[in-house]
Gaussian input, Z-matrix of N, CA and C with variables (Angstrom, degrees):
# hf/3-21g

backbone

0 1
 N
 C     1     B1
 C     2     B2     1     A1
 N     3     B3     2     A2     1     D1
 C     4     B4     3     A3     2     D2
 C     5     B5     4     A4     3     D3
 N     6     B6     5     A5     4     D4
 C     7     B7     6     A6     5     D5
 C     8     B8     7     A7     6     D6
 N     9     B9     8     A8     7     D7
 C    10    B10     9     A9     8     D8
 C    11    B11    10    A10     9     D9
 N    12    B12    11    A11    10    D10
 C    13    B13    12    A12    11    D11
 C    14    B14    13    A13    12    D12
 N    15    B15    14    A14    13    D13
 C    16    B16    15    A15    14    D14
 C    17    B17    16    A16    15    D15
 N    18    B18    17    A17    16    D16
 C    19    B19    18    A18    17    D17
 C    20    B20    19    A19    18    D18
 N    21    B21    20    A20    19    D19
 C    22    B22    21    A21    20    D20
 C    23    B23    22    A22    21    D21
 N    24    B24    23    A23    22    D22
 C    25    B25    24    A24    23    D23
 C    26    B26    25    A25    24    D24
 N    27    B27    26    A26    25    D25
 C    28    B28    27    A27    26    D26
 C    29    B29    28    A28    27    D27
 N    30    B30    29    A29    28    D28
 C    31    B31    30    A30    29    D29
 C    32    B32    31    A31    30    D30
 N    33    B33    32    A32    31    D31
 C    34    B34    33    A33    32    D32
 C    35    B35    34    A34    33    D33
 N    36    B36    35    A35    34    D34
 C    37    B37    36    A36    35    D35
 C    38    B38    37    A37    36    D36
 N    39    B39    38    A38    37    D37
 C    40    B40    39    A39    38    D38
 C    41    B41    40    A40    39    D39
 N    42    B42    41    A41    40    D40
 C    43    B43    42    A42    41    D41
 C    44    B44    43    A43    42    D42
 N    45    B45    44    A44    43    D43
 C    46    B46    45    A45    44    D44
 C    47    B47    46    A46    45    D45
 N    48    B48    47    A47    46    D46
 C    49    B49    48    A48    47    D47
 C    50    B50    49    A49    48    D48
 N    51    B51    50    A50    49    D49
 C    52    B52    51    A51    50    D50
 C    53    B53    52    A52    51    D51
 N    54    B54    53    A53    52    D52
 C    55    B55    54    A54    53    D53
 C    56    B56    55    A55    54    D54
 N    57    B57    56    A56    55    D55
 C    58    B58    57    A57    56    D56
 C    59    B59    58    A58    57    D57
 N    60    B60    59    A59    58    D58
 C    61    B61    60    A60    59    D59
 C    62    B62    61    A61    60    D60
 N    63    B63    62    A62    61    D61
 C    64    B64    63    A63    62    D62
 C    65    B65    64    A64    63    D63
 N    66    B66    65    A65    64    D64
 C    67    B67    66    A66    65    D65
 C    68    B68    67    A67    66    D66
 N    69    B69    68    A68    67    D67
 C    70    B70    69    A69    68    D68
 C    71    B71    70    A70    69    D69
 N    72    B72    71    A71    70    D70
 C    73    B73    72    A72    71    D71
 C    74    B74    73    A73    72    D72
 N    75    B75    74    A74    73    D73
 C    76    B76    75    A75    74    D74
 C    77    B77    76    A76    75    D75
 N    78    B78    77    A77    76    D76
 C    79    B79    78    A78    77    D77
 C    80    B80    79    A79    78    D78
 N    81    B81    80    A80    79    D79
 C    82    B82    81    A81    80    D80
 C    83    B83    82    A82    81    D81
 N    84    B84    83    A83    82    D82
 C    85    B85    84    A84    83    D83
 C    86    B86    85    A85    84    D84
 N    87    B87    86    A86    85    D85
 C    88    B88    87    A87    86    D86
 C    89    B89    88    A88    87    D87
 N    90    B90    89    A89    88    D88
 C    91    B91    90    A90    89    D89
 C    92    B92    91    A91    90    D90
 N    93    B93    92    A92    91    D91
 C    94    B94    93    A93    92    D92
 C    95    B95    94    A94    93    D93
 N    96    B96    95    A95    94    D94
 C    97    B97    96    A96    95    D95
 C    98    B98    97    A97    96    D96
 N    99    B99    98    A98    97    D97
 C   100   B100    99    A99    98    D98
 C   101   B101   100   A100    99    D99
 N   102   B102   101   A101   100   D100
 C   103   B103   102   A102   101   D101
 C   104   B104   103   A103   102   D102
 N   105   B105   104   A104   103   D103
 C   106   B106   105   A105   104   D104
 C   107   B107   106   A106   105   D105
 N   108   B108   107   A107   106   D106
 C   109   B109   108   A108   107   D107
 C   110   B110   109   A109   108   D108
 N   111   B111   110   A110   109   D109
 C   112   B112   111   A111   110   D110
 C   113   B113   112   A112   111   D111
 N   114   B114   113   A113   112   D112
 C   115   B115   114   A114   113   D113
 C   116   B116   115   A115   114   D114
 N   117   B117   116   A116   115   D115
 C   118   B118   117   A117   116   D116
 C   119   B119   118   A118   117   D117
 N   120   B120   119   A119   118   D118
 C   121   B121   120   A120   119   D119
 C   122   B122   121   A121   120   D120
 N   123   B123   122   A122   121   D121
 C   124   B124   123   A123   122   D122
 C   125   B125   124   A124   123   D123
 N   126   B126   125   A125   124   D124
 C   127   B127   126   A126   125   D125
 C   128   B128   127   A127   126   D126
 N   129   B129   128   A128   127   D127
 C   130   B130   129   A129   128   D128
 C   131   B131   130   A130   129   D129
 N   132   B132   131   A131   130   D130
 C   133   B133   132   A132   131   D131
 C   134   B134   133   A133   132   D132
 N   135   B135   134   A134   133   D133
 C   136   B136   135   A135   134   D134
 C   137   B137   136   A136   135   D135
 N   138   B138   137   A137   136   D136
 C   139   B139   138   A138   137   D137
 C   140   B140   139   A139   138   D138
 N   141   B141   140   A140   139   D139
 C   142   B142   141   A141   140   D140
 C   143   B143   142   A142   141   D141
 N   144   B144   143   A143   142   D142
 C   145   B145   144   A144   143   D143
 C   146   B146   145   A145   144   D144
 N   147   B147   146   A146   145   D145
 C   148   B148   147   A147   146   D146
 C   149   B149   148   A148   147   D147
 N   150   B150   149   A149   148   D148
 C   151   B151   150   A150   149   D149
 C   152   B152   151   A151   150   D150
 N   153   B153   152   A152   151   D151
 C   154   B154   153   A153   152   D152
 C   155   B155   154   A154   153   D153
 N   156   B156   155   A155   154   D154
 C   157   B157   156   A156   155   D155
 C   158   B158   157   A157   156   D156
 N   159   B159   158   A158   157   D157
 C   160   B160   159   A159   158   D158
 C   161   B161   160   A160   159   D159
 N   162   B162   161   A161   160   D160
 C   163   B163   162   A162   161   D161
 C   164   B164   163   A163   162   D162
 N   165   B165   164   A164   163   D163
 C   166   B166   165   A165   164   D164
 C   167   B167   166   A166   165   D165
 N   168   B168   167   A167   166   D166
 C   169   B169   168   A168   167   D167
 C   170   B170   169   A169   168   D168
 N   171   B171   170   A170   169   D169
 C   172   B172   171   A171   170   D170
 C   173   B173   172   A172   171   D171
 N   174   B174   173   A173   172   D172
 C   175   B175   174   A174   173   D173
 C   176   B176   175   A175   174   D174
 N   177   B177   176   A176   175   D175
 C   178   B178   177   A177   176   D176
 C   179   B179   178   A178   177   D177
 N   180   B180   179   A179   178   D178
 C   181   B181   180   A180   179   D179
 C   182   B182   181   A181   180   D180
 N   183   B183   182   A182   181   D181
 C   184   B184   183   A183   182   D182
 C   185   B185   184   A184   183   D183
 N   186   B186   185   A185   184   D184
 C   187   B187   186   A186   185   D185
 C   188   B188   187   A187   186   D186
 N   189   B189   188   A188   187   D187
 C   190   B190   189   A189   188   D188
 C   191   B191   190   A190   189   D189
 N   192   B192   191   A191   190   D190
 C   193   B193   192   A192   191   D191
 C   194   B194   193   A193   192   D192
 N   195   B195   194   A194   193   D193
 C   196   B196   195   A195   194   D194
 C   197   B197   196   A196   195   D195
 N   198   B198   197   A197   196   D196
 C   199   B199   198   A198   197   D197
 C   200   B200   199   A199   198   D198
 N   201   B201   200   A200   199   D199
 C   202   B202   201   A201   200   D200
 C   203   B203   202   A202   201   D201
 N   204   B204   203   A203   202   D202
 C   205   B205   204   A204   203   D203
 C   206   B206   205   A205   204   D204
 N   207   B207   206   A206   205   D205
 C   208   B208   207   A207   206   D206
 C   209   B209   208   A208   207   D207
 N   210   B210   209   A209   208   D208
 C   211   B211   210   A210   209   D209
 C   212   B212   211   A211   210   D210
 N   213   B213   212   A212   211   D211
 C   214   B214   213   A213   212   D212
 C   215   B215   214   A214   213   D213
 N   216   B216   215   A215   214   D214
 C   217   B217   216   A216   215   D215
 C   218   B218   217   A217   216   D216
 N   219   B219   218   A218   217   D217
 C   220   B220   219   A219   218   D218
 C   221   B221   220   A220   219   D219
 N   222   B222   221   A221   220   D220
 C   223   B223   222   A222   221   D221
 C   224   B224   223   A223   222   D222
 N   225   B225   224   A224   223   D223
 C   226   B226   225   A225   224   D224
 C   227   B227   226   A226   225   D225
 N   228   B228   227   A227   226   D226
 C   229   B229   228   A228   227   D227
 C   230   B230   229   A229   228   D228

   B1=1.4548
   B2=1.5243
   B3=1.3345
   B4=1.4597
   B5=1.5168
   B6=1.3219
   B7=1.4546
   B8=1.5196
   B9=1.3363
   B10=1.4589
   B11=1.5178
   B12=1.3079
   B13=1.4725
   B14=1.5263
   B15=1.2950
   B16=1.4602
   B17=1.5216
   B18=1.3306
   B19=1.4576
   B20=1.5238
   B21=1.3288
   B22=1.4568
   B23=1.5153
   B24=1.3148
   B25=1.4631
   B26=1.5273
   B27=1.3065
   B28=1.4631
   B29=1.5257
   B30=1.3246
   B31=1.4650
   B32=1.5260
   B33=1.3194
   B34=1.4590
   B35=1.5263
   B36=1.3151
   B37=1.4647
   B38=1.5245
   B39=1.3244
   B40=1.4637
   B41=1.5254
   B42=1.3290
   B43=1.4593
   B44=1.5350
   B45=1.3368
   B46=1.4709
   B47=1.5263
   B48=1.3167
   B49=1.4667
   B50=1.5247
   B51=1.3274
   B52=1.4612
   B53=1.5244
   B54=1.3244
   B55=1.4635
   B56=1.5133
   B57=1.3261
   B58=1.4668
   B59=1.5253
   B60=1.3214
   B61=1.4629
   B62=1.5260
   B63=1.3227
   B64=1.4683
   B65=1.5260
   B66=1.3305
   B67=1.4655
   B68=1.5253
   B69=1.3160
   B70=1.4627
   B71=1.5175
   B72=1.3256
   B73=1.4688
   B74=1.5278
   B75=1.3252
   B76=1.4667
   B77=1.5212
   B78=1.3311
   B79=1.4674
   B80=1.5117
   B81=1.3265
   B82=1.4705
   B83=1.5217
   B84=1.3197
   B85=1.4649
   B86=1.5213
   B87=1.3309
   B88=1.4680
   B89=1.5189
   B90=1.3221
   B91=1.4689
   B92=1.5263
   B93=1.3239
   B94=1.4615
   B95=1.5153
   B96=1.3261
   B97=1.4661
   B98=1.5216
   B99=1.3343
   B100=1.4644
   B101=1.5264
   B102=1.3369
   B103=1.4669
   B104=1.5266
   B105=1.3235
   B106=1.4597
   B107=1.5151
   B108=1.3299
   B109=1.4663
   B110=1.5191
   B111=1.3338
   B112=1.4641
   B113=1.5201
   B114=1.3189
   B115=1.4613
   B116=1.5257
   B117=1.3240
   B118=1.4653
   B119=1.5241
   B120=1.3325
   B121=1.4677
   B122=1.5231
   B123=1.3279
   B124=1.4666
   B125=1.5239
   B126=1.3255
   B127=1.4558
   B128=1.5246
   B129=1.3305
   B130=1.4604
   B131=1.5209
   B132=1.3250
   B133=1.4677
   B134=1.5259
   B135=1.3193
   B136=1.4655
   B137=1.5257
   B138=1.3411
   B139=1.4654
   B140=1.5265
   B141=1.3352
   B142=1.4679
   B143=1.5207
   B144=1.3297
   B145=1.4643
   B146=1.5219
   B147=1.3203
   B148=1.4664
   B149=1.5251
   B150=1.3346
   B151=1.4663
   B152=1.5247
   B153=1.3144
   B154=1.4609
   B155=1.5219
   B156=1.3198
   B157=1.4633
   B158=1.5289
   B159=1.3374
   B160=1.4719
   B161=1.5282
   B162=1.3251
   B163=1.4678
   B164=1.5260
   B165=1.3325
   B166=1.4645
   B167=1.5231
   B168=1.3264
   B169=1.4655
   B170=1.5261
   B171=1.3207
   B172=1.4684
   B173=1.5254
   B174=1.3294
   B175=1.4621
   B176=1.5202
   B177=1.3228
   B178=1.4679
   B179=1.5233
   B180=1.3229
   B181=1.4683
   B182=1.5270
   B183=1.3406
   B184=1.4642
   B185=1.5292
   B186=1.3272
   B187=1.4590
   B188=1.5268
   B189=1.3304
   B190=1.4678
   B191=1.5315
   B192=1.3447
   B193=1.4709
   B194=1.5241
   B195=1.3309
   B196=1.4670
   B197=1.5228
   B198=1.3091
   B199=1.4640
   B200=1.5266
   B201=1.3182
   B202=1.4619
   B203=1.5305
   B204=1.3069
   B205=1.4656
   B206=1.5274
   B207=1.3213
   B208=1.4545
   B209=1.5179
   B210=1.2935
   B211=1.4602
   B212=1.5286
   B213=1.3044
   B214=1.4594
   B215=1.5286
   B216=1.3245
   B217=1.4674
   B218=1.5262
   B219=1.3357
   B220=1.4703
   B221=1.5243
   B222=1.3176
   B223=1.4609
   B224=1.5276
   B225=1.3139
   B226=1.4640
   B227=1.5196
   B228=1.3148
   B229=1.4702
   B230=1.4931
   A1=110.55
   A2=116.33
   A3=119.28
   A4=111.23
   A5=115.97
   A6=118.81
   A7=110.86
   A8=116.61
   A9=120.11
   A10=109.87
   A11=116.48
   A12=119.40
   A13=110.82
   A14=116.36
   A15=119.37
   A16=111.95
   A17=116.67
   A18=118.24
   A19=111.89
   A20=117.24
   A21=120.09
   A22=113.14
   A23=118.03
   A24=121.79
   A25=109.24
   A26=115.69
   A27=120.96
   A28=110.62
   A29=117.30
   A30=120.44
   A31=111.45
   A32=117.78
   A33=119.98
   A34=110.82
   A35=118.16
   A36=121.20
   A37=111.44
   A38=116.29
   A39=120.89
   A40=111.49
   A41=116.67
   A42=121.11
   A43=113.41
   A44=121.19
   A45=119.58
   A46=112.80
   A47=116.34
   A48=119.31
   A49=110.50
   A50=116.85
   A51=120.24
   A52=110.54
   A53=116.36
   A54=119.84
   A55=111.63
   A56=116.66
   A57=120.09
   A58=111.27
   A59=116.64
   A60=120.28
   A61=110.69
   A62=116.84
   A63=120.73
   A64=110.31
   A65=116.88
   A66=119.82
   A67=111.33
   A68=117.15
   A69=120.66
   A70=112.00
   A71=116.68
   A72=120.54
   A73=110.43
   A74=116.80
   A75=120.08
   A76=110.11
   A77=116.84
   A78=120.67
   A79=112.18
   A80=116.68
   A81=119.63
   A82=111.54
   A83=117.01
   A84=119.81
   A85=110.71
   A86=116.90
   A87=119.80
   A88=111.50
   A89=116.75
   A90=120.04
   A91=109.84
   A92=116.97
   A93=120.42
   A94=112.52
   A95=116.51
   A96=120.24
   A97=110.43
   A98=116.57
   A99=119.39
   A100=111.71
   A101=117.26
   A102=119.50
   A103=110.29
   A104=116.80
   A105=120.12
   A106=112.08
   A107=116.48
   A108=120.15
   A109=110.22
   A110=116.59
   A111=120.61
   A112=111.01
   A113=116.74
   A114=120.64
   A115=110.95
   A116=116.86
   A117=120.07
   A118=111.25
   A119=117.07
   A120=120.18
   A121=111.51
   A122=116.38
   A123=119.76
   A124=110.13
   A125=116.74
   A126=120.74
   A127=110.83
   A128=117.07
   A129=120.69
   A130=110.97
   A131=117.12
   A132=120.52
   A133=111.07
   A134=117.26
   A135=118.83
   A136=110.47
   A137=117.79
   A138=120.30
   A139=109.94
   A140=116.41
   A141=120.32
   A142=110.00
   A143=116.62
   A144=120.36
   A145=111.54
   A146=117.47
   A147=120.67
   A148=111.61
   A149=117.85
   A150=121.27
   A151=114.32
   A152=117.95
   A153=121.35
   A154=112.30
   A155=117.86
   A156=120.25
   A157=113.68
   A158=120.58
   A159=118.22
   A160=113.15
   A161=117.47
   A162=120.65
   A163=109.98
   A164=116.49
   A165=119.96
   A166=111.41
   A167=116.41
   A168=119.88
   A169=110.94
   A170=117.72
   A171=120.99
   A172=109.96
   A173=117.23
   A174=120.20
   A175=112.03
   A176=116.80
   A177=120.42
   A178=110.99
   A179=117.33
   A180=120.96
   A181=110.58
   A182=117.15
   A183=120.18
   A184=111.14
   A185=117.63
   A186=121.23
   A187=110.19
   A188=116.57
   A189=120.85
   A190=110.85
   A191=116.52
   A192=120.17
   A193=110.08
   A194=117.68
   A195=121.16
   A196=110.91
   A197=117.78
   A198=120.67
   A199=111.39
   A200=117.40
   A201=121.24
   A202=112.27
   A203=117.40
   A204=120.48
   A205=112.55
   A206=117.79
   A207=120.46
   A208=112.61
   A209=117.96
   A210=121.62
   A211=111.04
   A212=116.77
   A213=120.59
   A214=110.82
   A215=116.89
   A216=120.53
   A217=110.51
   A218=117.16
   A219=120.27
   A220=111.13
   A221=116.26
   A222=119.74
   A223=111.73
   A224=117.77
   A225=121.21
   A226=112.14
   A227=118.29
   A228=120.57
   A229=111.99
   D1=-38.34
   D2=178.40
   D3=-64.67
   D4=-34.08
   D5=179.62
   D6=-63.64
   D7=-38.26
   D8=179.85
   D9=-67.70
   D10=-43.32
   D11=-179.88
   D12=-64.61
   D13=-40.23
   D14=-177.40
   D15=-73.23
   D16=-27.94
   D17=-177.73
   D18=-78.40
   D19=-16.25
   D20=179.65
   D21=81.10
   D22=12.87
   D23=179.86
   D24=-84.59
   D25=85.63
   D26=-175.78
   D27=-73.13
   D28=-31.43
   D29=-176.31
   D30=-60.69
   D31=-33.55
   D32=179.53
   D33=-67.90
   D34=-21.69
   D35=174.99
   D36=-85.91
   D37=-34.64
   D38=-175.05
   D39=-81.39
   D40=-30.84
   D41=-174.44
   D42=-56.56
   D43=-48.38
   D44=178.38
   D45=-62.75
   D46=-38.81
   D47=179.33
   D48=-66.89
   D49=-39.16
   D50=178.13
   D51=-65.62
   D52=-38.94
   D53=177.37
   D54=-63.16
   D55=-43.34
   D56=177.86
   D57=-64.66
   D58=-37.53
   D59=178.53
   D60=-64.67
   D61=-42.94
   D62=178.31
   D63=-63.55
   D64=-43.73
   D65=177.79
   D66=-62.49
   D67=-38.36
   D68=177.78
   D69=-64.26
   D70=-42.10
   D71=179.19
   D72=-65.76
   D73=-42.01
   D74=177.67
   D75=-63.59
   D76=-42.18
   D77=178.11
   D78=-61.33
   D79=-44.12
   D80=178.13
   D81=-64.10
   D82=-38.05
   D83=177.80
   D84=-63.69
   D85=-42.53
   D86=178.58
   D87=-64.90
   D88=-40.26
   D89=176.95
   D90=-61.12
   D91=-42.22
   D92=178.28
   D93=-62.92
   D94=-41.05
   D95=178.69
   D96=-63.46
   D97=-46.70
   D98=-179.20
   D99=-67.00
   D100=-33.88
   D101=175.84
   D102=-65.75
   D103=-39.25
   D104=177.80
   D105=-65.06
   D106=-42.58
   D107=178.22
   D108=-63.67
   D109=-43.90
   D110=179.39
   D111=-62.55
   D112=-42.12
   D113=178.75
   D114=-62.75
   D115=-41.56
   D116=178.79
   D117=-64.88
   D118=-40.48
   D119=178.79
   D120=-65.42
   D121=-40.98
   D122=178.41
   D123=-65.41
   D124=-41.01
   D125=178.71
   D126=-62.90
   D127=-43.43
   D128=178.81
   D129=-65.05
   D130=-41.37
   D131=179.67
   D132=-64.06
   D133=-38.91
   D134=178.40
   D135=-69.78
   D136=-35.26
   D137=176.81
   D138=-63.20
   D139=-43.42
   D140=178.27
   D141=-62.29
   D142=-43.45
   D143=-178.10
   D144=-64.54
   D145=-34.10
   D146=-176.53
   D147=-85.91
   D148=-40.36
   D149=-172.36
   D150=-96.16
   D151=-43.51
   D152=-169.00
   D153=-91.33
   D154=-45.60
   D155=-175.43
   D156=-60.28
   D157=-41.37
   D158=176.78
   D159=-61.95
   D160=-37.57
   D161=178.58
   D162=-64.74
   D163=-43.64
   D164=177.73
   D165=-64.38
   D166=-38.20
   D167=-179.60
   D168=-66.17
   D169=-42.80
   D170=178.95
   D171=-66.25
   D172=-41.59
   D173=176.81
   D174=-61.42
   D175=-42.28
   D176=177.96
   D177=-65.49
   D178=-36.97
   D179=177.98
   D180=-64.37
   D181=-45.94
   D182=178.46
   D183=-63.85
   D184=-39.01
   D185=177.81
   D186=-63.04
   D187=-44.64
   D188=-179.75
   D189=-63.11
   D190=-42.96
   D191=179.09
   D192=-63.55
   D193=-44.32
   D194=-179.98
   D195=-64.02
   D196=-37.83
   D197=179.11
   D198=-70.20
   D199=-41.31
   D200=-177.32
   D201=-72.16
   D202=-32.84
   D203=-178.54
   D204=-85.92
   D205=-7.45
   D206=-179.45
   D207=87.48
   D208=-1.54
   D209=179.55
   D210=-64.89
   D211=-33.54
   D212=-179.67
   D213=-65.79
   D214=-40.27
   D215=178.39
   D216=-65.79
   D217=-37.96
   D218=177.94
   D219=-66.53
   D220=-37.97
   D221=-179.40
   D222=-70.65
   D223=-28.91
   D224=-178.63
   D225=-77.36
   D226=-20.74
   D227=-178.80
   D228=-74.94

């Protein structure tokens, strides 16, 4: 280490730190991308839960009622 300091080669000291800094920035960018993807998936799942599932549930209820009352068999004839 003393040889590096005495030789005046500062780049050999800065290079590892610069590499770690670049890796840190890339890591933070990847974390941000994955957080964005996760947020979008959660948002889509909540939209499905609020908008689509009630419609499917009501449709299934009407289908079940029509099947149990025999209305479905009359409609198929």
